[in-house]
C-alpha positions in Angstrom: 29.9 -7.5 3.2 33.1 -5.6 3.7 33.0 -2.1 2.2 36.5 -2.4 0.9 35.7 -5.7 -0.8 32.5 -4.3 -2.3 34.3 -1.2 -3.7 37.1 -3.4 -5.1 34.6 -5.6 -6.8 32.6 -2.7 -8.2 35.5 -0.4 -9.2 38.7 -2.3 -9.1 41.8 -1.2 -7.2 41.7 2.4 -8.3 39.0 4.7 -9.6 38.9 8.1 -11.2 37.8 10.8 -8.7 35.3 12.1 -11.3 33.4 8.8 -11.1 32.9 8.9 -7.4 32.7 12.5 -6.4 28.9 13.0 -6.9 27.8 9.7 -5.3 30.2 9.5 -2.4 31.1 13.1 -1.7 28.1 15.0 -3.0 30.3 17.5 -5.0 30.7 18.2 -8.7 33.7 16.9 -10.6 35.0 20.4 -11.0 34.9 21.0 -7.2 36.4 17.6 -6.6 39.3 18.3 -8.9 39.9 21.7 -7.2 39.9 20.1 -3.8 42.2 17.3 -5.0 44.7 19.8 -6.4 44.7 21.6 -3.0 44.9 18.2 -1.1 41.6 19.1 0.6 39.7 15.9 0.3 39.2 13.4 3.1 41.4 10.9 1.4 44.6 11.1 -0.8 44.4 11.3 -4.6 47.0 10.8 -7.2 47.7 11.0 -10.9 49.0 8.2 -13.0 51.2 10.5 -15.0 52.6 14.0 -14.6 50.1 15.9 -16.7 47.5 18.6 -16.0 45.0 16.6 -18.1 45.5 13.3 -16.3 42.5 12.5 -14.0 42.9 12.3 -10.3 42.6 8.7 -9.0 41.6 7.3 -5.7 42.8 4.0 -4.1 39.6 2.1 -3.3 40.9 1.1 0.1 41.3 4.7 1.0 37.8 5.5 -0.1 36.5 2.5 1.9 38.3 3.7 5.0 36.7 7.1 4.6 33.2 5.6 4.1 33.6 3.3 7.1 34.7 6.2 9.4 31.6 8.2 8.2 29.3 5.2 8.9 30.8 4.7 12.4 30.4 8.4 13.2 26.8 8.3 12.0 26.1 5.1 14.0 27.7 6.6 17.2 25.6 9.7 16.8 22.4 7.7 16.3 23.2 5.6 19.4 23.7 8.8 21.4 20.4 10.3 20.3 18.5 7.2 21.0 20.1 6.7 24.4 21.9 3.5 23.5 25.5 4.7 23.7 
């Protein structure tokens, strides 16, 4: 199954950063919000309205691209370690 399709089915076209930060990034919502404000995450984030209280959102296709790149890097490393690359 395609990662983008799976995320789209699970979360819809966009998802709040607070909902994915622990599972997909391994960081707390507070840290995720700080990094989003500094544009220091591995994918872009946005707010639906111009407000400090508005949650940061993530396009699921951007999250999928990030996850796919991480999976590819891990697979390439595994292949190198096991002499198959």
